[in-house]
C-alpha positions in Angstrom: 42.5 44.6 -40.4 41.6 43.4 -43.8 37.7 42.3 -44.8 39.1 38.8 -44.5 40.3 38.8 -41.1 36.8 40.5 -39.8 35.3 37.5 -41.8 37.5 35.5 -39.7 37.4 36.9 -36.6 33.4 37.5 -36.8 33.1 33.8 -38.1 35.6 32.6 -35.1 33.5 35.0 -32.5 30.4 33.0 -33.4 31.6 29.5 -33.4 32.9 30.6 -29.8 30.0 31.7 -28.6 27.7 28.6 -29.7 30.2 26.1 -28.2 30.0 27.6 -25.2 26.4 27.8 -24.9 26.2 24.9 -25.5 28.6 23.7 -22.8 26.8 26.0 -20.8 23.6 24.7 -21.5 24.6 21.3 -20.7 25.9 21.9 -17.3 22.4 23.7 -16.7 20.9 21.0 -17.7 22.6 18.0 -15.8 22.3 20.4 -12.6 18.8 21.4 -13.3 18.1 17.0 -13.6 19.9 17.2 -10.0 18.0 20.1 -8.4 14.4 17.9 -9.3 16.2 15.0 -7.7 17.3 16.5 -4.6 13.3 17.9 -4.3 12.1 14.9 -4.7 14.2 13.9 -1.5 12.8 16.8 0.2 9.5 15.7 -0.9 9.0 12.4 0.7 11.2 13.3 3.6 8.1 16.2 4.1 5.4 13.3 3.1 7.0 10.6 6.1 6.9 13.7 8.6 2.9 14.2 7.5 2.9 10.5 8.0 4.6 10.4 11.3 2.5 12.8 12.8 -1.0 11.5 11.5 0.4 8.2 13.2 1.0 9.7 16.6 -0.8 9.6 19.7 1.0 11.3 22.1 3.0 14.5 22.4 6.4 12.8 23.0 5.6 11.3 19.7 5.2 14.2 18.0 7.8 15.9 19.2 10.0 12.4 17.8 9.0 12.6 14.5 9.7 16.2 14.4 13.3 15.9 15.7 13.9 13.5 13.2 12.4 15.2 9.9 14.3 18.1 10.9 17.3 16.4 11.7 17.4 14.9 8.1 16.0 18.2 7.1 19.3 20.5 8.5 21.7 17.3 6.5 19.9 18.0 3.3 20.1 21.6 3.7 24.2 21.1 3.7 23.9 19.1 1.1 22.2 21.8 -0.6 24.9 23.9 -0.1 27.3 21.7 -0.9 25.8 21.0 -4.2 25.0 25.2 -4.8 28.8 25.8 -4.7 30.2 23.2 -6.7 27.3 23.6 -9.3 28.9 27.6 -9.5 32.7 26.2 -9.6 31.4 24.0 -12.2 29.3 26.7 -14.2 32.6 29.2 -13.6 35.3 26.0 -14.8 33.4 25.6 -18.0 33.3 29.3 -19.1 36.9 30.0 -17.9 37.2 27.1 -20.4 35.8 28.1 -23.1 37.1 31.5 -23.2 40.6 30.5 -22.3 40.9 28.5 -24.7 38.8 29.4 -27.7 37.3 32.9 -26.8 39.6 35.5 -29.4 42.2 37.2 -28.1 41.8 41.0 -27.7 37.7 40.4 -28.7 36.7 40.2 -32.5 38.7 43.0 -33.4 42.3 41.0 -32.7 
């Protein structure tokens, strides 16, 4: 490999790395906003539980409030697990796409 080819390979490597980083950062930013929204939903759920427990006058009221909260919380946990799995798939898909289409074949030396 002559010096011009080496420079071209290095340039391609840097461009591809920068593109991959930009794509992954964009995905991570989107995911971060989604997770912040999900955290807000959980905080709202806790707030509702707190209000119901404060208003409860009997043990059955407390048990009912807790039961309702727990059912919603379990549902959120399932949704969060599904979302986490999908987020990981999206990250792997993005990385695979960039590496398979733009990454210099065989690394910088080819």
